[in-house]
KOLNUTI-535022 format. One record per residue: residue in one letter; x, y, z of N, C-alpha, C, CB in turn. Coordinates in steps of 0.1 Angstrom, whole numbers. Glycine has a CB too. Layout:
# residues N
- code,n_east,n_north,n_up,ca_east,ca_north,ca_up,c_east,c_north,c_up,cb_east,cb_north,cb_up
- A,X,Y,Z,X,Y,Z,X,Y,Z,X,Y,Z
...
# end
This chain:
# residues 312
- code,n_east,n_north,n_up,ca_east,ca_north,ca_up,c_east,c_north,c_up,cb_east,cb_north,cb_up
- M,-362,984,379,-351,983,389,-356,975,402,-346,996,393
- D,-369,975,404,-375,968,416,-374,953,415,-389,973,418
- E,-374,947,403,-376,933,402,-364,925,408,-377,929,387
- P,-351,929,405,-340,922,412,-340,922,427,-327,928,407
- M,-345,934,432,-346,935,447,-356,925,452,-349,949,451
- D,-368,924,445,-378,915,449,-374,901,449,-391,917,440
- L,-366,897,438,-361,884,437,-351,881,448,-354,881,424
- G,-343,891,451,-333,889,462,-340,888,475,-323,901,462
- S,-350,896,477,-357,895,490,-364,882,491,-368,906,490
- A,-370,876,480,-376,863,481,-366,852,484,-384,860,468
- T,-354,854,478,-344,844,481,-339,844,495,-332,846,471
- L,-337,856,500,-333,858,514,-343,853,524,-329,872,517
- Q,-356,856,520,-367,851,529,-367,836,529,-380,856,524
- R,-365,829,518,-365,815,517,-353,809,526,-364,810,503
- W,-342,816,525,-330,811,532,-333,812,547,-318,819,529
- M,-339,823,551,-341,826,565,-352,818,572,-344,841,567
- T,-362,814,564,-374,807,570,-374,792,567,-386,814,565
- G,-365,788,558,-365,773,554,-360,765,566,-357,771,542
- P,-362,752,565,-357,743,575,-342,743,577,-362,728,573
- R,-337,740,588,-323,740,591,-319,725,592,-319,748,603
- F,-308,721,585,-303,707,586,-289,708,592,-304,700,572
- T,-287,701,603,-274,700,609,-266,689,602,-274,698,624
- A,-253,689,604,-245,678,598,-248,665,604,-230,682,599
- L,-246,654,595,-247,641,601,-236,639,611,-245,630,590
- P,-239,632,622,-229,630,633,-217,622,628,-235,623,645
- M,-205,626,632,-193,619,628,-190,609,639,-181,629,627
- R,-184,598,634,-180,587,643,-169,592,653,-174,575,635
- S,-172,590,666,-162,594,676,-149,586,675,-168,594,690
- P,-138,591,679,-126,584,679,-126,571,687,-114,592,684
- S,-134,570,697,-135,558,706,-145,548,700,-140,562,720
- Q,-153,552,690,-163,543,684,-156,534,674,-174,550,678
- P,-157,521,675,-151,512,665,-156,515,651,-153,497,668
- A,-148,513,641,-152,514,627,-162,503,623,-140,514,617
- P,-171,505,614,-181,495,611,-174,483,604,-191,500,601
- Q,-180,471,605,-175,459,598,-180,459,584,-180,446,606
- L,-171,455,575,-174,455,561,-173,440,555,-165,464,553
- S,-180,437,545,-178,425,537,-180,429,523,-188,414,541
- F,-173,421,514,-173,425,500,-177,413,491,-159,429,495
- E,-184,415,481,-189,405,472,-182,406,458,-204,405,470
- F,-176,395,453,-170,394,440,-178,384,431,-155,390,441
- F,-175,385,418,-181,374,410,-169,367,403,-191,380,400
- P,-171,354,400,-160,347,394,-157,351,380,-163,332,395
- P,-144,351,376,-141,356,362,-144,346,351,-126,360,361
- R,-148,351,339,-150,343,328,-138,342,318,-162,347,321
- T,-129,351,319,-118,352,310,-105,355,318,-120,362,299
- E,-94,353,312,-81,356,319,-80,371,322,-69,352,310
- A,-85,380,313,-84,394,316,-93,397,328,-89,402,304
- L,-105,391,329,-114,394,340,-108,388,353,-128,388,337
- E,-101,377,352,-95,371,364,-84,381,370,-88,358,361
- Q,-77,387,361,-67,397,365,-74,409,372,-58,402,353
- Q,-85,413,366,-93,424,372,-98,420,386,-105,428,363
- L,-103,408,387,-108,403,400,-97,404,411,-113,389,399
- W,-85,399,407,-74,398,417,-68,412,420,-63,389,413
- T,-69,421,411,-65,435,414,-75,440,424,-66,443,401
- C,-88,437,422,-98,442,432,-96,436,446,-112,438,427
- I,-94,423,446,-92,416,459,-80,422,466,-90,401,457
- N,-69,423,459,-56,429,465,-58,443,470,-45,427,456
- R,-66,451,463,-68,464,467,-77,465,480,-76,472,455
- L,-87,456,481,-96,457,493,-91,449,505,-110,453,488
- A,-82,439,502,-78,431,513,-73,438,525,-68,421,508
- P,-65,449,523,-59,456,535,-70,462,544,-50,467,531
- L,-82,463,540,-93,468,548,-98,458,558,-105,473,539
- A,-93,446,558,-96,435,567,-111,433,568,-91,438,581
- P,-118,430,557,-132,427,558,-136,415,566,-138,425,544
- R,-148,415,571,-152,404,580,-152,391,571,-166,407,585
- F,-157,392,559,-156,381,549,-157,386,535,-166,370,552
- V,-154,378,525,-156,382,511,-164,370,505,-143,384,504
- S,-174,373,497,-182,363,491,-180,362,476,-197,365,494
- V,-182,351,471,-180,348,456,-193,343,451,-168,339,453
- T,-199,349,441,-212,346,436,-213,333,427,-218,357,429
- Y,-225,329,425,-229,319,415,-236,326,404,-238,308,421
- G,-235,321,391,-243,326,381,-257,320,381,-236,324,367
- A,-266,326,373,-279,321,371,-279,307,367,-288,330,362
- G,-287,298,373,-288,284,369,-275,276,374,-289,283,355
- G,-267,282,383,-256,275,388,-244,274,378,-259,262,392
- T,-244,284,368,-235,283,356,-221,285,360,-240,292,346
- T,-218,291,371,-204,294,374,-199,286,386,-202,309,377
- Q,-205,275,389,-201,267,400,-186,264,401,-209,254,401
- A,-181,259,390,-166,255,390,-158,267,392,-163,248,376
- R,-161,278,385,-153,290,387,-154,296,401,-157,301,376
- T,-166,295,407,-168,300,420,-159,292,430,-183,299,425
- H,-159,279,428,-151,270,437,-136,273,435,-154,255,434
- A,-132,275,423,-118,277,420,-114,291,427,-115,278,405
- T,-122,301,425,-119,314,431,-118,313,446,-129,324,427
- V,-128,307,452,-128,305,467,-116,298,472,-141,298,472
- A,-113,287,465,-101,279,469,-88,287,468,-100,266,460
- R,-87,296,458,-75,304,456,-75,314,467,-75,311,443
- I,-86,320,471,-86,330,482,-81,323,495,-101,335,484
- V,-86,311,497,-81,303,509,-66,301,509,-88,290,510
- R,-61,297,497,-46,294,496,-37,306,496,-44,287,483
- E,-42,317,490,-32,328,487,-35,341,495,-33,332,473
- T,-45,341,503,-48,354,511,-51,350,525,-59,362,505
- S,-52,360,534,-57,358,547,-72,362,549,-49,367,557
- L,-79,364,538,-93,368,538,-101,356,542,-97,373,525
- V,-113,358,548,-123,348,551,-133,347,539,-130,351,565
- P,-132,336,532,-142,335,520,-155,329,524,-135,327,509
- A,-165,334,517,-179,329,519,-183,325,505,-189,339,526
- A,-186,312,503,-190,307,490,-205,307,488,-185,293,487
- H,-210,312,477,-224,311,474,-227,297,470,-228,321,462
- L,-239,292,475,-244,279,472,-259,280,470,-240,268,483
- T,-264,273,459,-278,274,456,-284,261,454,-280,282,442
- C,-298,261,453,-305,249,452,-307,244,437,-319,250,458
- I,-303,253,428,-306,251,414,-298,239,408,-302,264,406
- G,-305,231,401,-299,221,392,-291,210,398,-290,228,383
- A,-294,207,411,-286,196,417,-294,189,428,-273,202,424
- T,-291,177,431,-298,169,441,-292,174,455,-296,154,439
- Q,-299,170,465,-294,173,478,-280,167,480,-303,168,489
- A,-278,154,476,-265,148,477,-254,155,470,-266,133,472
- D,-257,161,458,-247,169,451,-244,181,458,-252,172,437
- V,-254,188,463,-252,201,470,-244,198,483,-265,208,474
- D,-247,187,490,-240,184,502,-226,181,499,-247,172,509
- A,-223,174,488,-209,171,484,-201,184,482,-209,162,472
- V,-208,193,475,-201,206,473,-198,213,486,-209,216,464
- A,-207,213,495,-205,219,508,-194,212,516,-218,218,516
- R,-193,199,515,-183,192,522,-169,195,516,-185,177,521
- S,-169,197,503,-156,200,496,-152,214,500,-157,199,481
- Y,-161,223,502,-157,236,508,-152,235,522,-170,246,507
- W,-158,227,530,-154,226,544,-140,220,544,-163,217,552
- E,-137,210,536,-124,204,535,-113,213,530,-124,191,526
- A,-118,223,522,-108,233,516,-106,245,526,-113,239,503
- G,-112,244,538,-111,254,548,-121,265,548,-97,260,546
- V,-132,264,540,-142,274,539,-152,271,550,-149,274,525
- R,-155,281,558,-164,279,570,-177,288,569,-157,283,582
- H,-178,295,558,-190,304,556,-196,302,543,-185,319,558
- I,-209,300,543,-217,298,530,-228,309,529,-223,283,530
- V,-230,314,517,-241,322,515,-251,313,508,-237,335,505
- A,-262,310,515,-272,300,510,-283,307,503,-277,291,522
- L,-286,303,491,-296,310,482,-304,300,475,-289,319,472
- R,-317,303,472,-325,295,464,-318,294,450,-339,300,462
- G,-314,306,445,-308,306,432,-317,311,421,-302,293,428
- D,-312,316,410,-320,321,399,-320,311,388,-315,335,394
- P,-331,308,382,-331,299,370,-325,307,358,-346,295,367
- P,-322,299,348,-317,306,336,-327,316,331,-314,296,324
- P,-323,327,324,-332,338,320,-343,333,312,-324,348,312
- G,-355,338,315,-367,334,308,-374,321,312,-364,333,294
- Q,-368,315,322,-374,302,327,-379,304,341,-364,290,326
- P,-390,297,345,-395,298,358,-387,289,367,-410,294,359
- Y,-387,292,380,-380,284,390,-387,271,392,-378,291,403
- Q,-379,260,390,-385,247,393,-375,239,402,-387,239,380
- P,-379,235,414,-369,228,423,-365,215,416,-376,224,436
- H,-352,212,417,-347,199,411,-353,187,419,-331,199,412
- P,-357,177,411,-362,165,418,-351,159,427,-367,154,407
- G,-355,157,439,-345,152,449,-336,163,454,-337,142,443
- G,-338,176,450,-329,187,455,-336,194,466,-326,196,444
- Y,-329,204,472,-334,213,482,-344,222,474,-323,221,489
- R,-356,224,480,-366,231,473,-364,246,474,-380,228,478
- F,-361,251,486,-359,265,488,-347,268,497,-372,271,494
- A,-344,280,499,-332,284,506,-333,279,521,-330,299,506
- A,-345,280,527,-347,275,541,-343,260,542,-361,278,546
- D,-347,253,532,-343,238,532,-328,237,530,-350,231,521
- L,-322,245,522,-308,244,520,-300,248,533,-303,254,509
- V,-305,258,540,-299,262,553,-299,250,563,-306,274,559
- A,-311,244,564,-312,232,573,-303,221,569,-327,227,574
- G,-302,218,556,-293,208,551,-278,211,554,-295,206,536
- L,-274,223,552,-260,227,555,-257,225,570,-258,242,551
- R,-267,228,578,-265,226,593,-262,211,596,-277,230,601
- N,-267,202,588,-264,188,589,-250,183,584,-275,179,583
- V,-245,192,574,-232,188,568,-220,192,577,-231,195,555
- A,-221,205,582,-210,210,591,-215,222,598,-197,213,582
- N,-207,227,607,-210,239,615,-207,252,608,-204,238,629
- F,-213,254,596,-210,266,588,-216,278,594,-215,264,574
- E,-210,289,592,-216,302,594,-224,304,581,-206,314,596
- I,-237,308,582,-245,308,570,-252,322,569,-256,297,571
- S,-250,328,557,-257,341,554,-268,338,544,-248,352,549
- V,-279,345,545,-290,344,535,-294,357,529,-303,337,541
- A,-302,357,519,-306,370,513,-319,375,519,-308,368,498
- A,-320,389,519,-332,396,523,-335,406,512,-331,402,537
- Y,-348,410,511,-353,419,500,-361,430,506,-361,411,490
- P,-355,442,509,-362,453,514,-374,457,505,-353,465,516
- E,-373,455,492,-383,459,483,-391,447,478,-377,467,471
- V,-390,435,484,-397,423,482,-391,416,470,-412,426,479
- H,-389,403,471,-383,394,461,-393,394,449,-381,380,466
- P,-388,396,437,-397,396,425,-406,384,424,-389,397,412
- G,-402,373,429,-411,361,428,-420,359,440,-402,349,427
- A,-419,368,450,-428,366,462,-442,370,458,-423,374,473
- S,-452,363,465,-466,366,462,-470,379,468,-475,355,468
- N,-464,383,480,-467,396,486,-456,398,497,-481,396,493
- P,-455,411,502,-445,414,512,-445,405,524,-446,428,516
- V,-457,402,529,-458,394,541,-452,380,539,-473,392,546
- A,-456,374,528,-450,361,525,-435,361,523,-456,355,512
- D,-430,372,518,-415,373,516,-409,375,530,-412,386,507
- L,-415,382,539,-409,384,552,-410,370,560,-416,395,560
- E,-420,363,558,-422,350,565,-411,340,559,-435,344,562
- N,-408,341,547,-397,333,541,-384,336,547,-397,334,526
- L,-381,349,548,-369,353,555,-368,347,569,-367,369,555
- K,-378,348,576,-378,343,590,-376,328,590,-392,346,597
- R,-382,321,580,-379,306,579,-364,303,577,-388,300,568
- K,-358,311,569,-344,309,566,-335,311,579,-339,318,555
- L,-339,321,586,-331,324,598,-334,314,609,-334,339,603
- D,-347,310,610,-351,300,620,-344,287,617,-366,299,621
- A,-341,284,604,-335,271,600,-320,271,604,-337,269,586
- G,-315,282,608,-301,282,613,-292,292,606,-295,269,611
- A,-297,301,598,-288,311,592,-283,321,603,-295,319,581
- T,-271,327,601,-265,335,610,-270,350,608,-250,335,609
- R,-271,354,596,-275,368,593,-281,368,579,-262,377,593
- A,-288,379,576,-293,382,563,-285,394,557,-308,384,563
- I,-283,393,544,-277,404,536,-287,408,526,-263,399,529
- T,-290,421,526,-301,426,517,-296,428,503,-306,439,522
- Q,-306,427,494,-304,432,480,-301,446,481,-317,429,471
- Y,-293,451,472,-290,466,472,-302,474,471,-279,469,461
- F,-301,486,476,-312,496,475,-306,510,474,-322,495,488
- F,-313,520,470,-308,533,469,-315,543,478,-308,538,454
- D,-327,540,482,-334,549,491,-332,543,505,-349,549,487
- T,-325,551,514,-322,546,527,-334,543,535,-313,556,534
- T,-345,551,534,-357,549,542,-363,535,538,-368,560,539
- T,-361,530,526,-366,516,523,-360,506,533,-362,513,508
- Y,-347,507,535,-340,497,544,-345,500,558,-325,499,543
- L,-346,512,563,-350,514,577,-364,510,579,-348,529,580
- R,-373,512,570,-387,506,572,-386,491,572,-396,511,560
- F,-378,485,564,-377,470,564,-372,465,577,-367,466,552
- L,-362,472,583,-358,468,597,-369,468,607,-347,478,602
- D,-378,478,606,-389,479,615,-398,467,613,-397,492,613
- L,-401,463,600,-409,452,597,-403,439,603,-411,451,582
- C,-390,438,601,-383,426,606,-384,425,621,-368,426,602
- L,-382,436,628,-383,436,643,-398,432,647,-380,449,648
- A,-408,437,640,-421,434,643,-425,419,641,-431,443,635
- A,-417,413,631,-420,399,628,-412,390,637,-416,396,613
- G,-405,395,647,-397,387,656,-383,383,651,-405,375,659
- I,-378,389,641,-365,386,636,-355,394,644,-364,390,620
- K,-345,386,649,-335,392,658,-321,392,652,-335,386,671
- A,-319,384,641,-306,383,635,-302,396,628,-306,371,625
- P,-289,399,626,-285,411,619,-290,411,604,-270,412,619
- I,-295,422,600,-300,424,586,-290,434,580,-315,429,585
- V,-280,429,573,-268,437,568,-272,444,555,-256,428,567
- P,-271,457,555,-275,464,542,-265,461,531,-276,479,545
- G,-270,458,519,-262,456,507,-261,469,500,-268,445,498
- I,-248,473,497,-246,486,491,-239,484,477,-237,495,500
- M,-245,490,467,-239,489,454,-235,502,449,-248,481,444
- P,-222,506,449,-218,519,444,-220,518,428,-203,522,447
- V,-225,529,423,-229,529,409,-219,539,401,-243,534,407
- S,-213,533,391,-205,542,382,-210,542,368,-190,537,382
- N,-220,533,365,-226,533,352,-241,533,354,-222,521,343
- Y,-248,544,353,-262,545,357,-271,537,348,-266,560,356
- A,-268,537,335,-276,529,325,-276,515,329,-271,532,311
- Q,-264,509,332,-263,495,335,-271,492,348,-249,491,337
- A,-270,502,358,-276,500,371,-292,499,369,-273,511,381
- V,-297,508,360,-311,508,357,-315,494,351,-315,519,348
- K,-308,490,342,-311,477,335,-311,465,345,-301,475,323
- F,-300,465,353,-299,454,362,-310,454,373,-285,454,369
- S,-313,467,378,-323,468,388,-336,464,383,-323,483,393
- A,-340,466,371,-353,462,365,-354,446,366,-354,466,351
- M,-343,439,365,-343,425,365,-344,419,379,-331,419,358
- C,-339,426,389,-338,421,403,-348,427,412,-325,422,408
- G,-356,437,408,-367,442,416,-362,453,425,-372,431,424
- A,-351,459,422,-346,471,430,-351,484,423,-331,471,432
- S,-356,493,430,-361,505,424,-350,516,423,-373,511,432
- V,-350,524,413,-340,534,411,-348,548,412,-333,533,397
- P,-345,555,423,-353,568,425,-351,578,414,-348,574,439
- V,-361,586,412,-360,596,402,-348,606,404,-373,604,401
- W,-346,609,417,-336,619,420,-322,614,416,-335,622,435
- M,-320,600,416,-307,595,412,-305,597,397,-307,580,416
- G,-315,595,389,-314,597,375,-310,612,372,-327,594,368
- R,-316,621,380,-313,635,378,-298,638,381,-322,644,386
- L,-293,632,391,-279,634,395,-270,629,384,-276,627,408
- F,-273,619,377,-265,613,366,-267,619,352,-266,598,365
- E,-277,628,351,-281,634,338,-268,641,332,-292,644,340
- G,-266,638,319,-255,645,312,-242,639,314,-255,659,316
- T,-241,628,321,-228,622,323,-225,609,315,-226,618,338
- E,-234,607,305,-233,595,297,-219,593,290,-243,595,286
- N,-213,604,286,-200,603,280,-189,608,288,-200,611,266
- D,-191,608,301,-181,614,311,-179,604,322,-186,628,316
- P,-171,594,320,-170,583,331,-165,588,344,-162,572,326
- E,-156,598,343,-150,603,356,-160,610,364,-138,612,353
- T,-169,618,358,-179,625,365,-189,615,371,-186,635,357
- R,-192,605,363,-201,594,367,-196,588,380,-203,583,357
- R,-183,585,380,-177,579,392,-178,588,404,-162,576,390
- M,-176,601,402,-177,610,413,-191,611,418,-172,624,409
- V,-201,612,409,-215,612,413,-218,599,421,-224,614,401
- G,-214,588,416,-217,575,423,-211,575,437,-211,564,414
- M,-199,580,438,-192,581,451,-200,589,461,-178,586,450
- V,-205,601,456,-212,610,465,-225,603,470,-216,623,458
- I,-232,596,460,-245,590,463,-243,579,474,-252,584,451
- A,-233,570,471,-231,559,481,-226,564,494,-221,549,474
- A,-217,574,494,-211,579,506,-222,585,515,-200,589,504
- E,-231,592,509,-243,598,516,-251,587,522,-251,608,507
- Q,-254,577,514,-262,566,518,-256,559,531,-264,556,507
- V,-243,555,530,-238,548,542,-236,557,554,-224,542,538
- R,-233,570,552,-232,579,563,-246,581,570,-227,593,558
- L,-257,581,562,-270,582,568,-273,569,576,-280,585,558
- L,-270,558,570,-272,545,577,-264,545,590,-269,533,568
- Q,-251,549,589,-243,549,601,-249,558,612,-229,554,597
- A,-254,569,608,-260,578,618,-273,572,624,-265,592,611
- N,-279,562,617,-290,555,623,-286,542,630,-300,551,612
- G,-273,541,633,-268,530,641,-263,518,634,-278,526,651
- V,-263,518,621,-259,506,613,-244,506,614,-264,507,598
- D,-239,494,618,-224,493,619,-218,481,612,-221,491,634
- E,-226,477,601,-220,466,592,-226,468,578,-224,452,598
- F,-218,467,568,-222,469,554,-216,458,545,-217,483,550
- H,-223,454,535,-219,445,525,-219,452,512,-228,432,525
- F,-207,452,506,-206,459,493,-206,450,481,-193,468,493
- Y,-214,453,472,-214,446,459,-204,453,450,-228,445,452
- T,-192,448,449,-181,455,443,-181,455,428,-168,450,448
- L,-188,445,422,-187,443,407,-173,442,402,-194,455,400
- N,-164,437,411,-150,435,408,-143,448,405,-148,425,397
- R,-148,459,410,-142,472,408,-140,478,422,-151,482,398
- P,-127,480,426,-125,483,440,-125,498,444,-112,478,444
- D,-123,507,434,-120,521,438,-131,528,446,-116,529,426
- L,-144,527,441,-155,533,448,-157,527,462,-167,532,440
- T,-156,514,463,-158,507,476,-147,512,485,-158,492,474
- F,-134,512,480,-123,516,489,-125,530,494,-110,515,481
- A,-130,540,486,-132,553,490,-143,555,500,-135,562,478
- I,-154,547,498,-165,548,507,-161,542,521,-177,540,501
- A,-153,531,520,-149,526,533,-140,536,541,-140,513,530
- H,-133,544,533,-125,554,540,-134,564,547,-116,561,529
- V,-145,568,540,-154,578,546,-161,572,558,-166,581,535
- L,-163,559,558,-169,552,570,-159,551,582,-174,539,566
- G,-146,553,579,-136,552,589,-129,539,589,-143,554,603
- V,-130,531,579,-123,519,577,-110,522,569,-132,507,571
- R,-99,520,575,-86,523,568,-77,511,569,-80,536,575
- P,-68,510,559,-57,500,560,-48,503,572,-49,499,547
- P,-42,494,578,-32,496,589,-21,506,585,-27,483,595
- A,-17,515,593,-7,524,590,7,517,588,-5,535,601
# end
């Protein structure tokens, strides 16, 4: 009869002597809601195009700062990216940002694409080195821009674009070391980029440590955190292995047993991402970039948690 009392006593002792955690601070009514931006990828089929536009129409009322449209590896989706961006300009009030890479094109070709964007009313470019086709090493195109910093400088000569570039809190997979990667980020910003948007991450301390490193390196431009809400853990693990983003052990434990339960996976993904952005917001972060994967619901819900709402 003594054992249950001993267990209860130990439990009560743990509760009484353990650390106390207060709630994360809530945004005050006078504090403006954070600025959001969303990333989409161009559709490959008619069904996927319908899914994309359902996503765009769902998120548009949140009045994002801009929406970006990606390129595929090796520049494989250039035509679809251009068509999607042009349609956003024609049919919505959103501010589009087109991805542009150094891959597979001369400087003259890239400049021509940039001018066509400017003529179509696009004023924002996400300038990237770009990924080579799977299994191939990166090789600058003869006569092309070698790296993203060169592309940024070239775009500045084409038109007065707003330019975003990529940052890697966990180091770009192709970088020789973290210092070289940070120096490369500074070169891109010094060449004329407006801001950096990070690769997604799941451990908030990773981003906060990266901010400290950027400040110590003399970087003063905004480093906007990239957030990827996860509804399919297995896919997130596979994709993260390719792009150098780590998946914490605790995240796998939260998704355990949900392989055949998509609704629970969505709820778990919502909790993880909402906790992440709330913690970042408590640390003073007031701008977020969401990798939507052309699925709007999790992003919409997390925006609501952040205090971003459609107009009444």
